[in-house]
C-alpha positions in Angstrom: 86.2 -121.2 140.3 86.9 -117.5 140.8 89.3 -115.9 138.4 92.5 -114.3 139.6 92.3 -110.5 139.6 95.6 -109.3 138.3 94.7 -105.6 138.3 92.0 -103.7 140.0 91.3 -100.0 139.4 89.0 -98.1 141.7 87.5 -94.6 141.3 90.2 -93.5 138.8 89.8 -89.9 137.8 91.8 -87.5 135.6 91.1 -83.9 134.7 92.5 -81.7 131.9 92.0 -77.9 131.8 89.1 -78.3 134.3 87.3 -81.0 132.3 86.9 -84.6 133.3 88.6 -87.0 131.0 88.0 -89.9 133.5 85.6 -89.8 136.4 85.4 -92.5 139.1 86.2 -95.4 136.8 86.4 -98.9 138.5 87.3 -102.1 136.5 88.8 -105.5 137.4 91.1 -107.3 134.9 91.5 -111.1 135.2 94.4 -113.3 134.4 94.3 -114.9 131.0 91.4 -112.9 129.6 90.9 -110.6 126.7 89.2 -107.5 128.2 87.8 -105.2 125.5 87.6 -101.5 126.4 85.5 -99.5 124.0 83.7 -96.2 123.7 83.2 -93.3 121.3 86.1 -90.9 120.6 86.7 -88.8 123.6 85.1 -91.4 125.9 88.3 -91.8 128.0 89.9 -95.0 126.6 93.2 -93.4 125.7 93.4 -91.5 129.0 92.8 -94.7 131.0 95.4 -96.7 129.0 98.0 -93.8 129.4 97.5 -93.9 133.2 98.0 -97.6 133.3 101.1 -97.4 131.0 102.6 -94.6 133.1 102.3 -91.7 130.5 99.8 -89.9 132.7 99.5 -89.7 136.5 96.0 -90.1 138.0 94.4 -87.3 140.0 92.3 -89.7 142.2 91.7 -93.3 142.8 93.8 -96.4 143.3 95.3 -99.3 141.3 96.0 -102.7 142.8 98.5 -104.8 140.8 98.5 -108.5 142.0 96.8 -107.3 145.2 99.4 -104.6 146.0 99.1 -100.9 145.7 100.6 -99.7 142.4 101.7 -96.2 141.4 103.6 -95.5 138.2 104.9 -92.2 136.8 106.6 -93.4 133.6 106.3 -96.1 130.9 109.6 -97.6 132.1 108.1 -98.1 135.6 105.0 -99.8 134.2 107.0 -102.1 131.9 109.2 -103.1 134.9 106.0 -104.3 136.6 104.9 -106.2 133.5 102.4 -103.7 132.0 103.4 -103.2 128.3 101.5 -101.2 125.7 101.5 -101.7 122.0 100.3 -98.5 120.5 98.5 -97.9 117.2 101.6 -96.0 116.0 104.3 -98.5 116.5 107.1 -97.6 119.0 109.9 -99.1 116.9 113.1 -97.6 115.5 112.9 -98.2 111.7 116.6 -97.8 111.0 117.8 -100.7 113.2 117.3 -104.4 113.1 114.4 -106.5 114.5 116.7 -107.9 117.2 118.0 -104.5 118.2 114.4 -103.2 118.5 113.3 -106.1 120.7 116.1 -105.6 123.2 116.7 -101.8 122.8 118.4 -100.5 125.9 118.5 -104.1 127.3 121.1 -105.6 125.0 123.0 -108.6 126.3 126.7 -108.1 127.1 128.7 -106.3 129.7 130.8 -103.7 127.9 130.0 -104.5 124.3 126.8 -105.9 122.8 126.9 -109.7 122.4 125.6 -109.8 118.9 125.3 -113.6 118.8 123.3 -113.7 122.0 121.2 -110.8 120.8 120.1 -112.7 117.7 119.6 -115.9 119.7 117.3 -114.3 122.2 115.4 -112.4 119.5 114.9 -115.7 117.5 113.5 -117.3 120.7 110.8 -114.7 121.1 110.0 -114.5 117.4 109.6 -118.3 117.3 107.4 -118.1 120.4 104.8 -116.1 118.5 105.3 -117.8 115.1 106.9 -114.7 113.4 109.0 -115.8 110.5 111.2 -112.7 110.0 114.9 -112.6 110.3 116.2 -110.9 113.5 118.8 -109.2 111.3 116.1 -107.6 109.0 115.8 -103.8 109.2 112.4 -102.9 110.7 111.7 -100.3 108.0 111.6 -103.2 105.4 108.9 -105.1 107.3 105.2 -105.1 106.5 102.8 -103.4 109.0 101.7 -106.9 110.3 105.2 -108.0 110.9 106.1 -104.8 112.7 103.2 -105.5 115.0 104.6 -109.0 115.6 107.9 -107.5 116.5 106.2 -105.2 119.0 104.6 -108.3 120.6 107.9 -110.2 120.7 109.4 -107.1 122.4 106.6 -107.2 125.0 107.2 -110.8 125.8 110.9 -110.2 126.2 110.0 -107.7 128.8 108.1 -110.4 130.7 104.7 -108.8 130.0 101.9 -109.9 132.3 99.4 -107.3 131.1 99.5 -106.4 127.4 97.6 -103.3 126.3 96.7 -103.4 122.6 95.5 -100.1 121.1 93.5 -100.6 117.9 95.7 -103.5 116.7 93.7 -104.2 113.6 93.4 -100.7 112.2 96.3 -101.0 109.7 96.4 -104.7 108.8 94.5 -106.9 106.3 91.7 -109.3 107.2 94.2 -112.3 106.8 96.7 -110.6 109.1 93.9 -109.9 111.6 93.1 -113.6 111.8 96.8 -114.4 112.4 96.9 -111.8 115.2 93.7 -113.2 116.8 95.2 -116.7 116.8 98.3 -115.3 118.6 96.2 -113.4 121.1 94.4 -116.6 122.0 97.7 -118.3 122.4 99.0 -115.5 124.7 95.8 -115.8 126.7 96.3 -119.5 127.3 99.7 -118.7 128.9 97.9 -116.5 131.5 98.7 -113.1 130.0 96.0 -110.5 130.4 95.1 -108.6 127.2 93.5 -105.2 127.5 92.1 -104.7 124.0 90.9 -101.4 122.5 89.0 -101.6 119.2 86.2 -99.7 117.4 85.1 -102.7 115.3 82.4 -104.3 117.4 82.2 -107.3 115.2 85.7 -108.2 116.4 84.7 -108.3 120.1 83.0 -111.7 119.9 85.8 -113.2 117.9 88.5 -112.3 120.5 87.0 -110.9 123.7 85.9 -112.4 127.0 84.5 -109.3 128.7 83.8 -105.7 127.5 83.9 -102.5 129.5 82.1 -99.5 127.9 83.2 -95.9 128.6 81.1 -92.8 127.8 82.1 -89.2 128.5 84.8 -90.3 130.9 82.6 -92.6 133.0 82.2 -96.4 133.1 78.8 -97.3 131.7 79.2 -101.0 132.5 81.2 -104.2 132.2 79.6 -107.3 130.6 80.5 -110.8 129.4 80.8 -110.7 125.7 78.7 -113.8 125.2 75.9 -112.3 127.2 75.5 -109.1 125.2 74.7 -108.0 121.6 76.2 -105.5 119.2 73.1 -103.3 119.5 73.4 -103.3 123.3 77.1 -102.3 123.1 76.3 -99.5 120.7 73.5 -98.2 122.9 75.9 -98.2 125.9 78.5 -96.4 123.8 76.4 -93.6 122.4 73.6 -93.4 125.0 70.9 -94.0 122.5 69.7 -96.8 120.2 70.9 -96.6 116.6 67.8 -97.7 114.7 69.4 -97.4 111.3 73.2 -98.0 111.0 73.4 -96.3 107.5 70.9 -93.4 107.5 70.6 -93.0 103.7 68.4 -89.9 103.1 69.7 -88.4 99.8 68.4 -89.1 96.2 70.6 -88.2 93.2 69.5 -85.8 90.5 69.4 -86.7 86.8 72.1 -84.3 85.8 75.6 -85.7 85.3 78.0 -83.4 87.2 81.3 -85.3 86.9 82.9 -87.7 84.5 86.2 -89.4 83.9 87.1 -91.0 80.6 89.8 -93.5 79.6 91.9 -93.3 82.8 95.0 -95.4 82.2 98.4 -95.5 84.0 100.7 -98.1 85.5 97.8 -99.4 87.7 94.6 -98.4 85.9 93.4 -99.8 82.6 90.9 -97.6 80.7 88.6 -96.6 83.6 85.5 -94.5 82.6 82.4 -93.6 84.6 80.1 -90.6 85.4 78.6 -89.3 88.6 75.4 -87.5 88.9 74.7 -84.4 90.9 73.8 -85.3 94.5 75.0 -88.9 94.0 77.0 -91.2 96.3 79.0 -93.3 93.9 80.9 -96.2 95.4 84.1 -97.9 94.3 84.4 -101.6 95.3 87.3 -104.0 94.9 89.7 -106.2 96.7 93.1 -104.9 98.0 95.1 -103.8 95.0 92.1 -103.5 92.6 92.8 -99.9 91.9 90.2 -98.0 94.1 92.7 -95.7 95.8 94.7 -95.3 92.6 91.5 -94.1 90.8 90.7 -91.3 93.3 94.3 -90.3 93.6 94.6 -90.0 89.8 91.4 -87.9 89.7 92.9 -85.6 92.3 96.2 -85.2 90.4 98.4 -87.2 92.8 99.1 -89.8 90.1 99.4 -89.0 86.4 97.4 -90.7 83.7 98.1 -91.1 80.1 97.2 -88.2 77.7 93.9 -89.8 76.5 92.5 -89.6 80.1 89.9 -86.8 80.6 88.0 -85.3 83.5 84.8 -83.4 82.8 82.8 -81.2 85.1 79.3 -80.1 83.8 80.3 -81.5 80.4 83.5 -79.4 80.0 87.0 -80.8 80.3 89.0 -79.6 83.3 92.7 -79.8 84.2 93.4 -82.1 87.2 97.0 -82.7 86.5 97.9 -81.6 90.1 96.1 -81.3 93.4 96.2 -77.5 93.2 94.5 -77.5 89.8 92.0 -80.1 91.0 91.1 -78.0 94.0 90.6 -74.9 91.8 88.3 -77.0 89.6 86.1 -77.9 92.7 87.5 -81.3 93.7 88.3 -82.2 97.3 90.0 -85.4 98.6 89.8 -87.2 101.9 92.8 -89.6 101.8 92.9 -93.1 103.2 95.9 -92.3 105.5 94.8 -89.1 107.2 97.8 -89.0 109.5 100.2 -88.7 106.6 98.2 -86.9 103.9 95.2 -85.4 105.6 96.5 -82.9 108.1 99.5 -81.2 109.7 100.0 -83.3 112.9 101.8 -80.5 114.8 99.3 -77.9 113.8 96.4 -76.8 115.9 92.8 -77.6 115.1 92.1 -74.1 113.8 95.2 -73.8 111.6 94.3 -77.2 110.0 90.7 -76.4 109.4 91.5 -73.2 107.5 94.3 -74.7 105.4 92.2 -74.8 102.2 90.8 -71.3 102.8 93.8 -69.4 104.0 94.5 -67.5 100.8 91.0 -66.1 100.9 91.4 -64.7 104.5 93.9 -62.0 103.9 96.1 -60.3 101.3 99.6 -61.5 100.5 101.3 -62.4 103.9 98.8 -60.6 106.1 96.1 -63.0 107.3 93.0 -61.7 109.1 93.6 -63.8 112.3 90.3 -62.7 113.9 88.4 -64.0 110.8 90.4 -67.2 110.8 89.5 -67.8 114.5 85.9 -67.0 113.9 85.5 -69.3 110.9 87.5 -72.1 112.5 85.5 -71.9 115.7 82.2 -72.1 113.8 83.4 -75.1 111.8 84.7 -76.8 114.9 81.4 -76.3 116.7 79.4 -77.4 113.7 81.3 -80.7 113.4 81.4 -81.1 117.2 85.1 -81.6 117.3 86.0 -82.6 120.9 89.3 -81.2 122.3 90.7 -80.2 125.6 91.6 -76.7 124.5 91.6 -74.4 121.4 95.4 -74.9 121.1 95.2 -78.7 121.0 97.4 -80.2 118.3 95.6 -82.4 115.8 98.0 -85.3 116.5 96.6 -85.3 120.1 93.0 -85.8 119.0 91.2 -89.1 118.8 90.9 -90.7 115.3 87.3 -89.6 114.8 88.0 -86.0 115.7 91.1 -86.0 113.4 88.8 -87.1 110.6 86.4 -84.3 111.4 89.3 -81.9 111.0 90.1 -83.4 107.6 86.5 -83.0 106.5 86.2 -79.6 108.0 89.0 -78.0 106.0 87.1 -78.9 102.8 83.8 -77.7 104.1 85.4 -74.3 104.5 85.3 -73.9 100.7 82.1 -72.9 98.9 83.4 -74.0 95.5 83.8 -77.7 96.1 81.5 -79.8 93.9 83.1 -83.2 94.0 84.2 -85.1 97.2 86.6 -88.0 96.8 86.5 -90.0 100.0 88.9 -92.9 100.5 88.0 -95.0 103.6 86.5 -91.9 105.5 85.3 -94.0 108.5 88.4 -96.2 109.0 89.7 -96.2 112.6 86.7 -94.2 114.0 84.0 -95.5 116.3 80.4 -96.2 115.6 79.0 -92.8 116.9 81.3 -90.7 114.8 80.7 -93.0 111.8 77.0 -92.1 112.0 78.0 -88.4 112.0 80.1 -88.9 108.9 77.3 -90.8 107.2 74.9 -87.9 108.0 77.5 -85.4 106.6 77.8 -87.4 103.4 74.0 -87.3 103.1 74.0 -83.5 103.6 76.7 -83.1 100.9 74.6 -85.2 98.5 71.5 -83.3 99.3 73.3 -80.0 98.6 74.0 -81.3 95.0 77.6 -82.4 95.4 78.9 -85.5 93.7 80.5 -88.0 96.2 82.9 -90.8 95.3 83.2 -93.3 98.2 85.9 -95.9 98.6 85.4 -98.3 101.5 86.4 -101.8 102.4 83.3 -102.3 104.6 80.7 -103.9 102.4 77.7 -103.0 104.6 78.8 -99.4 104.4 79.1 -99.5 100.7 75.7 -101.0 100.2 74.1 -98.8 102.8 75.4 -95.4 101.6 75.7 -95.6 97.8 73.3 -95.0 95.0 75.5 -96.9 92.5 78.6 -99.0 92.9 81.4 -99.4 90.3 83.4 -102.6 90.8 87.1 -102.9 90.0 89.5 -105.9 89.6 93.2 -105.7 88.7 92.8 -102.0 87.6 89.9 -102.6 85.3 86.2 -101.6 85.7 84.2 -104.8 85.8 80.7 -103.4 86.3 78.4 -100.6 87.6 75.4 -101.7 89.7 72.3 -99.7 90.5 71.1 -99.6 94.1 68.3 -102.1 93.2 70.9 -104.6 92.1 73.1 -104.4 95.2 74.0 -107.7 97.0 77.2 -108.7 98.7 77.4 -111.8 96.5 77.0 -109.9 93.3 79.5 -107.2 94.2 82.1 -109.8 95.3 81.6 -111.8 92.1 82.5 -108.7 90.0 85.5 -107.9 92.2 87.3 -111.2 91.7 
């Protein structure tokens, strides 16, 4: 039996500053399916979704919604026709209640809001998706997973027929992901079409029915998930075969470059380890084990008790603040790049030179020509894709944002230790490979690298040694020859 086509896009195109963001893209979306849209950063995924949601207008092409021509020039117009988007950054007001968020600008009541009816209607949609939060709870007090549930409840209250989900698993735990997947399957059974954007290819088979792959603004192809493989999807995304997912090329030297001793604070309990020159040293552990707390303490973001010491080349250094850590040759790539990694409203160039700015001029006079030259060189070296030189970092894809964060540290010649907390989170497979190659180059140049990642294959593939943590304690240090997923997990629990 033929499936009902709820939306058909034909030859959709969009240009920015003379460059194609989308070019002649044609896709059909069926009722009651999860249709995965994937591609590298800059492939055109976000542009396509923003056209469908009414944030952008198309330059060319047509959209048929339930067989009728459809044109939208605002999110409100799209929502009125049943196309609702749940963005990676939630579109919720944190200072008001769950119920008020679900029915914002659509509250029941003629002249005054009918609070009783508001709560009743909110409870109905929360119960529909199995979300056990109070409609009176303030949104700011909810977990990320529950905020996501509120977004879905809001979409259902808007009579969503097509639900666009942008990286829904990027900020939630594995357990919460399974809960979300169960809900998506339930929504699919009711006939709702899910357009699902994700960079984790392993999730596609768990949740998807079909996958459409974009590359450089063009549609490479649409396939049934069950008829394709991970390697085939990767090849479609990047235009080449990735023969080795984790291209480990560096070998550590014998010399110890960096060491911490007796790190203890409210979370850490007597952590000590050393890192060799040119080594990639991994930190493994479950959520809450102390991995992030360790690298933040090293960088001076979290104090440790007086007996804690940091040594570089055998000499004790002061890392009591980020400024002092940077002066000592330590750089930090934070887990949450959007809050701690860059200035969202700043341009690419202004962010890249952040750590170098004091060296580019005297007092308040900055050599702007030199700033532009150095930033342009770094941007070109890292292949940061942007529509223009003045693009704000918040407007970039996740992978290009991460390249900016890395780039600002590569501007400095005195960095010897790189602390990297989840450096590939939220970026696609092609940019991940670029980050892995960069880590190899850093190690080959003699820098010590401390890598925190929740992806076990990444940890095993990239590291020379792995330290395991559990409940703030160091439980073991494994050599590369001793690596196995089972052994690492055994030491982490």
